[in-house]
Residue frames as qw, qx, qy, qz and C-alpha x, y, z in Angstrom:
[[0.761, -0.507, 0.335, 0.228, -13.10, 6.97, 13.73],
 [0.467, 0.788, -0.379, -0.131, -9.88, 7.50, 11.78],
 [0.856, 0.264, -0.396, 0.200, -6.91, 5.32, 10.97],
 [0.129, 0.535, -0.511, 0.660, -4.92, 7.23, 13.65],
 [0.546, -0.410, 0.301, -0.666, -7.45, 6.32, 16.30],
 [0.901, -0.084, 0.334, -0.265, -7.71, 2.58, 15.74],
 [0.165, -0.548, 0.771, 0.278, -4.73, 0.35, 15.01],
 [0.593, 0.194, 0.782, -0.009, -7.00, -2.37, 13.71],
 [0.545, 0.786, 0.223, -0.187, -7.88, -0.11, 10.65],
 [0.120, -0.749, 0.489, 0.431, -4.24, 0.31, 9.76],
 [0.244, -0.264, 0.868, 0.342, -4.12, -2.82, 7.69],
 [0.251, 0.424, 0.851, 0.182, -7.44, -2.89, 5.99],
 [0.077, -0.389, -0.337, -0.854, -9.94, -0.84, 4.12],
 [0.329, 0.045, 0.477, -0.814, -12.86, 0.76, 6.02],
 [0.402, 0.399, 0.817, -0.108, -16.22, -0.74, 5.59],
 [0.341, 0.790, 0.169, -0.480, -17.17, 2.24, 3.46],
 [0.112, 0.631, -0.633, -0.435, -14.25, 1.87, 1.20],
 [0.261, -0.057, 0.956, 0.124, -14.96, -1.85, 0.80],
 [0.421, 0.590, 0.641, -0.251, -18.61, -1.25, -0.16],
 [0.319, 0.799, -0.160, -0.484, -17.58, 1.42, -2.64],
 [0.015, -0.468, 0.801, 0.373, -15.17, -1.03, -4.22],
 [0.327, 0.244, 0.913, 0.002, -17.75, -3.81, -4.45],
 [0.422, 0.742, 0.347, -0.389, -20.14, -1.36, -6.08],
 [0.249, 0.724, -0.433, -0.476, -17.58, -0.39, -8.69],
 [0.180, -0.207, 0.944, 0.182, -16.75, -4.11, -9.28],
 [0.353, 0.427, 0.814, -0.176, -20.48, -4.78, -9.76],
 [0.232, 0.339, 0.538, 0.736, -20.69, -2.07, -12.40],
 [0.095, -0.846, -0.489, 0.190, -22.78, 0.42, -10.34],
 [0.281, 0.709, 0.054, 0.644, -22.42, 4.07, -11.20],
 [0.592, -0.571, -0.310, 0.476, -20.47, 5.71, -8.42],
 [0.238, 0.723, 0.042, 0.647, -20.00, 9.53, -8.08],
 [0.328, 0.808, -0.438, -0.218, -17.56, 10.83, -7.47],
 [0.894, 0.227, -0.384, 0.045, -15.40, 8.04, -8.94],
 [0.763, -0.618, 0.154, 0.112, -13.21, 6.40, -6.26],
 [0.309, 0.789, -0.518, 0.116, -9.41, 6.60, -6.30],
 [0.937, -0.323, 0.127, 0.029, -7.33, 3.60, -5.48],
 [0.173, 0.775, -0.608, 0.010, -3.59, 3.14, -5.09],
 [0.957, -0.065, -0.261, 0.110, -1.75, -0.09, -5.12],
 [0.263, -0.882, 0.363, -0.142, 0.57, 0.29, -2.26],
 [0.970, -0.055, 0.008, 0.235, 3.82, -1.50, -2.75],
 [0.627, -0.523, 0.153, 0.557, 7.62, -0.98, -2.67],
 [0.582, 0.386, 0.330, 0.636, 8.30, 0.48, -6.05],
 [0.073, 0.698, 0.159, 0.694, 7.04, 3.99, -5.39],
 [0.573, -0.759, -0.298, -0.086, 6.29, 4.16, -1.69],
 [0.721, -0.391, -0.077, 0.567, 9.87, 4.28, -0.18],
 [0.425, 0.184, 0.200, 0.864, 11.08, 6.87, -2.67],
 [0.160, -0.717, -0.361, -0.575, 7.94, 9.04, -2.06],
 [0.657, -0.719, -0.220, 0.052, 8.54, 8.76, 1.66],
 [0.083, 0.903, -0.379, 0.183, 12.29, 9.70, 1.19],
 [0.607, -0.478, 0.635, 0.010, 13.95, 6.46, 2.14],
 [0.194, 0.370, -0.838, -0.351, 15.68, 3.65, 0.09],
 [0.833, -0.046, -0.315, -0.453, 13.83, 0.62, -0.89],
 [0.560, 0.148, -0.730, 0.361, 16.41, -1.33, 1.23],
 [0.056, -0.124, 0.544, -0.828, 15.43, 0.61, 4.27],
 [0.651, -0.074, -0.127, -0.745, 11.79, 0.03, 3.47],
 [0.818, 0.044, -0.547, -0.170, 12.29, -3.67, 3.54],
 [0.657, 0.003, -0.623, 0.425, 14.52, -4.01, 6.46],
 [0.054, 0.042, -0.463, 0.884, 13.37, -1.31, 8.95],
 [0.110, -0.517, -0.848, -0.032, 9.92, -2.10, 10.38],
 [0.076, -0.650, -0.324, 0.683, 9.51, 1.49, 11.81],
 [0.080, 0.371, -0.362, -0.851, 10.25, 3.19, 8.54],
 [0.061, -0.233, -0.871, -0.428, 7.97, 0.65, 6.62],
 [0.100, -0.627, -0.743, 0.211, 5.14, 1.49, 9.04],
 [0.034, -0.614, -0.104, 0.782, 5.72, 5.27, 8.98],
 [0.035, 0.163, -0.590, -0.790, 5.73, 5.27, 5.12],
 [0.152, -0.401, -0.860, -0.276, 2.48, 3.36, 4.92],
 [0.157, -0.680, -0.583, 0.415, 0.86, 5.58, 7.61],
 [0.091, -0.440, 0.126, 0.884, 2.00, 8.67, 5.89],
 [0.097, -0.069, -0.732, -0.670, 0.27, 7.55, 2.69],
 [0.195, -0.554, -0.808, -0.051, -2.93, 6.70, 4.39],
 [0.197, -0.691, -0.384, 0.579, -2.99, 10.00, 6.34],
 [0.110, -0.336, 0.312, 0.882, -2.05, 12.06, 3.36],
 [0.382, -0.021, -0.602, -0.701, -4.84, 10.52, 1.11],
 [0.332, 0.018, 0.773, -0.541, -7.66, 9.59, 3.55],
 [0.678, 0.382, 0.215, -0.590, -10.25, 9.15, 0.83],
 [0.461, 0.519, -0.653, -0.303, -8.13, 6.96, -1.26],
 [0.968, -0.142, 0.132, -0.160, -8.65, 3.14, -1.23],
 [0.003, -0.677, 0.733, 0.065, -5.33, 1.43, -0.69],
 [0.977, 0.101, -0.020, -0.187, -5.11, -2.05, -2.18],
 [0.600, -0.399, -0.674, -0.161, -4.46, -4.37, -0.55],
 [0.554, -0.828, -0.030, -0.077, -3.37, -2.35, 2.41],
 [0.244, -0.778, 0.576, 0.053, 0.05, -2.59, 4.10],
 [0.967, 0.089, 0.195, 0.141, 2.36, -4.96, 2.45],
 [0.164, -0.693, 0.570, 0.409, 5.91, -5.28, 1.19],
 [0.846, 0.479, -0.001, -0.237, 6.00, -6.58, -2.31],
 [0.438, -0.539, 0.671, 0.259, 8.88, -9.01, -2.30],
 [0.777, 0.400, 0.485, -0.008, 7.39, -10.64, -5.46],
 [0.429, 0.880, -0.196, -0.062, 9.15, -8.16, -7.72],
 [0.148, -0.687, 0.711, 0.018, 12.42, -9.63, -6.36],
 [0.528, -0.194, 0.826, -0.042, 11.59, -13.25, -6.43],
 [0.763, 0.577, 0.184, -0.225, 9.96, -13.40, -9.84],
 [0.423, 0.767, -0.478, -0.067, 13.38, -12.95, -11.34],
 [0.342, -0.467, 0.808, -0.107, 14.84, -15.71, -9.09],
 [0.811, 0.219, 0.483, -0.249, 12.54, -18.10, -10.85],
 [0.748, 0.656, -0.088, 0.041, 14.70, -17.55, -14.00],
 [0.888, -0.158, -0.091, 0.423, 17.81, -18.27, -11.97],
 [0.290, 0.671, -0.149, 0.666, 18.95, -14.72, -11.72],
 [0.462, -0.231, -0.597, 0.614, 20.28, -13.43, -8.49],
 [0.190, -0.880, -0.367, -0.233, 18.66, -10.93, -6.36],
 [0.436, 0.052, -0.239, 0.866, 20.39, -7.71, -5.09],
 [0.154, -0.898, -0.402, 0.087, 19.04, -4.88, -3.05],
 [0.410, 0.336, 0.001, 0.848, 20.45, -1.47, -3.92],
 [0.295, -0.754, -0.515, 0.283, 19.98, 1.13, -1.29]]
């Protein structure tokens, strides 16, 4: 079963990917070495060809960008799965700076 076939898989790793990640964390020798991407907003919208503002504010574009990444790289482990990283914005707010979205 592929990500396309089962919407329940869209937001999580497969069991095989999880087991592989656990093996790596436990120090087991794994060949070939697995590849993992941290999927968040700094690179994904630009790679998909949209602005960061559109990525955050348009659910369809957010979903399509994430699905393109998963389908383009089916053997890659995406950590933690689908998400939008607002943390980059709000970390600065803790230092009393204003947040701006540039699109």
